[in-house]
C-alpha positions as CSV (number, residue, x, y, z in Angstrom):
1,M,230.2,56.9,150.8
2,W,232.0,59.1,153.3
3,W,231.3,62.0,151.1
4,G,228.5,63.0,148.5
5,V,226.7,65.7,146.8
6,S,223.6,65.2,148.8
7,G,222.4,68.8,150.2
8,V,225.1,70.5,148.6
9,P,223.8,72.9,145.9
10,D,225.2,72.8,142.2
11,V,228.1,75.3,141.7
12,P,228.5,76.0,138.1
13,F,232.3,76.2,137.6
14,T,232.5,78.6,135.1
15,P,235.5,80.9,134.3
16,E,233.6,83.6,135.9
17,T,233.2,81.5,139.0
18,W,236.9,80.5,139.2
19,A,237.9,84.1,138.9
20,L,235.5,85.1,141.6
21,I,236.9,82.4,144.0
22,G,240.3,83.4,143.2
23,F,239.7,87.2,143.8
24,V,238.1,86.2,147.0
25,F,240.5,84.1,148.7
26,F,243.2,86.7,147.5
27,L,241.3,89.2,149.5
28,A,240.6,87.1,152.4
29,G,244.4,86.0,152.5
30,L,245.3,89.8,152.2
31,V,243.3,90.4,155.5
32,K,245.0,87.2,157.3
33,G,248.5,88.6,156.3
34,V,247.8,92.0,157.9
35,V,246.0,91.1,160.9
36,G,246.3,87.5,161.4
37,L,243.1,86.2,161.1
38,G,239.9,87.2,159.2
39,L,240.3,84.9,156.2
40,P,237.3,82.5,156.8
41,S,234.9,85.6,157.7
42,V,235.8,87.5,154.5
43,A,235.7,84.5,152.2
44,V,232.6,82.9,153.6
45,G,230.6,86.3,154.0
46,L,231.7,87.3,150.2
47,L,230.6,83.6,148.8
48,S,227.9,83.1,150.7
49,V,226.1,85.9,148.6
50,T,227.5,84.5,145.5
51,V,227.8,80.6,145.5
52,G,225.7,80.1,149.0
53,L,226.6,79.5,152.3
54,K,227.1,75.4,152.5
55,P,229.5,75.4,148.8
56,A,231.2,78.4,150.6
57,L,232.0,76.4,153.7
58,A,233.4,73.4,151.6
59,L,235.4,76.0,149.4
60,L,237.2,77.4,152.6
61,V,238.6,74.2,153.5
62,I,242.0,73.5,151.9
63,P,243.0,77.3,152.1
64,S,242.2,77.8,155.6
65,F,244.1,74.7,156.5
66,V,247.3,75.5,154.6
67,T,247.4,79.2,155.8
68,N,246.5,78.5,159.7
69,V,249.2,75.4,159.3
70,L,251.7,78.3,158.1
71,Q,250.4,80.4,160.8
72,A,250.6,77.6,163.6
73,L,254.0,77.0,162.8
74,T,255.3,80.4,163.0
75,G,257.0,80.4,166.8
76,N,258.2,78.3,169.4
77,A,255.2,78.3,171.8
78,L,253.4,75.1,170.4
79,G,253.6,73.0,173.6
80,M,252.5,75.9,176.0
81,I,249.9,76.8,173.7
82,L,248.5,72.9,173.3
83,Q,248.8,72.8,177.2
84,R,246.7,75.7,178.0
85,T,244.1,75.3,175.3
86,W,243.6,71.6,174.9
87,P,240.5,71.6,176.9
88,M,238.7,74.2,174.7
89,M,240.2,72.6,171.3
90,L,238.4,69.4,172.4
91,M,235.2,71.1,172.8
92,I,235.5,72.8,169.3
93,L,235.7,69.2,168.0
94,V,232.2,68.6,169.5
95,G,230.6,72.0,168.9
96,T,231.7,72.0,165.1
97,W,230.1,68.7,164.7
98,G,227.1,69.9,166.1
99,G,227.0,73.2,164.2
100,V,227.7,71.3,160.8
101,W,224.5,69.1,161.9
102,L,222.5,72.4,162.2
103,L,224.0,73.5,159.2
104,A,222.7,70.7,157.0
105,R,219.3,70.8,158.6
106,L,218.2,74.5,158.7
107,D,216.7,76.9,156.7
108,A,219.0,79.1,154.3
109,T,217.6,82.2,155.5
110,V,218.2,81.3,159.2
111,L,221.7,80.5,158.5
112,A,222.2,83.6,156.4
113,I,220.9,85.4,159.5
114,V,223.2,83.9,162.0
115,L,226.4,84.4,159.7
116,G,225.3,88.2,159.4
117,A,224.9,88.5,162.9
118,T,228.4,86.9,163.4
119,L,230.0,89.5,161.4
120,I,228.1,92.4,162.8
121,G,228.9,91.2,166.2
122,Y,232.5,90.8,165.7
123,A,233.0,94.2,163.9
124,A,230.9,95.9,167.1
125,M,233.2,94.3,169.2
126,G,236.3,95.5,167.6
127,F,235.1,99.0,167.0
128,A,234.1,99.1,171.0
129,R,237.5,97.6,171.7
130,F,235.7,94.9,173.6
131,A,238.2,92.8,175.8
132,L,237.3,89.7,178.4
133,P,238.9,90.1,181.7
134,H,241.9,87.4,182.5
135,P,240.0,84.2,183.5
136,G,242.7,83.5,186.0
137,R,242.0,80.3,187.9
138,Y,238.5,79.8,186.0
139,E,240.7,79.9,182.5
140,R,240.3,75.7,182.3
141,A,236.6,75.6,183.1
142,L,235.8,78.8,180.8
143,S,237.7,77.1,177.8
144,L,234.9,74.6,177.8
145,P,232.1,76.6,176.8
146,V,234.1,78.8,174.8
147,G,235.1,75.9,173.0
148,V,231.6,74.6,172.2
149,V,230.0,78.1,171.1
150,H,233.2,78.4,168.9
151,G,232.6,75.1,167.4
152,I,229.0,75.8,167.0
153,V,229.4,79.0,165.0
154,A,232.3,77.6,163.0
155,G,230.1,74.7,161.8
156,M,227.4,76.9,161.0
157,T,228.9,80.0,159.4
158,G,232.6,79.0,158.7
159,S,233.5,82.1,161.1
160,Y,236.5,81.3,163.8
161,I,235.7,84.4,165.6
162,P,234.3,83.5,169.0
163,A,237.6,82.0,170.2
164,V,239.5,85.0,169.7
165,P,238.3,87.4,172.5
166,F,239.0,84.2,174.8
167,L,242.6,83.7,173.6
168,Q,243.2,87.5,173.7
169,S,242.1,87.4,177.6
170,L,244.9,85.3,178.1
171,G,247.7,87.8,178.5
172,L,249.7,86.0,175.8
173,S,252.3,88.2,173.8
174,K,251.5,89.4,170.4
175,D,253.5,86.7,168.6
176,V,252.3,83.8,170.9
177,L,248.5,85.0,170.7
178,V,248.9,84.7,166.5
179,Q,250.5,81.2,166.9
180,A,247.5,80.3,169.1
181,M,245.1,81.4,166.8
182,G,246.7,79.6,164.1
183,I,246.7,76.6,166.3
184,V,243.0,76.7,167.3
185,F,242.0,77.9,163.4
186,T,243.7,75.0,162.3
187,L,241.8,72.2,164.4
188,S,238.7,74.1,163.6
189,T,239.5,73.6,159.7
190,I,240.1,70.0,160.5
191,A,236.8,69.6,162.5
192,L,235.0,71.5,160.0
193,A,236.3,69.4,157.1
194,L,235.4,65.8,158.8
195,A,231.9,67.2,159.9
196,L,231.2,68.4,156.3
197,A,232.3,65.2,154.9
198,D,230.4,63.4,157.4
199,Q,226.9,65.2,156.5
200,R,228.1,64.8,152.8
201,L,228.4,68.8,152.1
202,L,232.0,68.2,151.0
203,S,231.7,66.8,147.4
204,P,235.0,66.2,145.2
205,A,234.1,68.9,142.8
206,L,234.1,71.6,145.9
207,L,237.1,70.1,147.3
208,T,239.1,70.3,143.9
209,A,238.1,73.9,143.7
210,S,238.9,74.3,147.4
211,T,242.2,72.9,146.5
212,G,242.6,75.6,143.7
213,A,242.2,78.3,146.2
214,V,245.3,77.9,147.9
215,L,247.7,79.6,145.5
216,P,245.4,83.0,145.5
217,A,245.1,82.7,149.5
218,L,248.8,82.2,149.9
219,A,249.5,85.3,147.6
220,G,247.2,87.4,149.4
221,M,248.5,86.3,152.6
222,F,252.3,87.1,151.4
223,A,251.1,90.4,150.2
224,G,249.2,91.3,153.6
225,Q,252.3,90.4,155.3
226,L,254.2,93.2,152.8
227,V,251.2,95.7,153.4
228,R,251.6,95.0,157.2
229,S,255.1,96.6,157.3
230,R,254.1,99.7,155.4
231,L,250.4,100.3,156.6
232,S,249.1,101.1,160.1
233,E,247.5,98.1,161.2
234,A,244.9,100.1,163.5
235,H,243.7,101.9,160.4
236,F,243.5,98.7,158.1
237,R,241.5,96.9,160.9
238,H,239.0,99.8,161.2
239,V,238.5,99.6,157.4
240,L,238.0,95.8,158.0
241,L,235.7,96.0,160.5
242,G,233.5,98.4,158.7
243,A,233.6,96.1,155.7
244,L,232.6,93.4,157.9
245,M,229.8,95.3,159.4
246,A,228.5,96.2,156.0
247,L,228.7,92.8,154.6
248,G,226.9,91.5,157.4
249,C,223.8,93.9,157.0
250,Y,223.8,93.0,153.6
251,I,223.4,89.3,153.9
252,I,220.9,89.8,156.7
253,V,218.8,92.1,154.5
254,R,219.1,90.0,151.4
255,A,218.2,86.8,153.5
256,V,214.8,88.6,154.9
257,I,213.8,90.7,151.9
258,G,214.9,87.9,149.4
């Protein structure tokens, strides 16, 4: 069979669990609506400490795909973006498969530490306003290792963060950058779903629950777009970065201490 429950911890889908999943994806969608990214990091970060990392990645698949497709289709630069990023996206497919392969085999403590470190690292770069220089004529060559690293991290943790600094370095306008992130994140989600299914980490029950999480994620995303028009994006981003850093620290401490 293409998918199965082997390696996936049982998740009791009680009313409380459904409420938790709905709340988490609404909150994650809200973040994405305001800043254009962050749904996977917020959703997986919060769900990993409640239902576990592997089920959290499976629950991410459908809401992430739907919201990222909507983001990818907002704009008219699809052709240009694909022309500039296809080498990176090809490597994302390879890296994601490797990341999920590691996910299926590594100890849960190691995976939690990697996830926590990813959240802390992203928050630290945000606070430091870290920016990569424009890659110039090395853009295509550098996109290959970026794609591999992005894929491995996405496959292990569900975080789509590693490609963001590279995309930001390309000198794209704000609207084109948002569309580019939507395209790259859509491919990342497809690769994640295929790799999870191949490793028997995407059960029918989790896929059904993931489908049910689409509506709260969309509701959060549209609410976030309304919030963006009334709230300082910079202030919101600082709050988000602080929350992600605190969550990353909590995940690591919880994994180490138990």
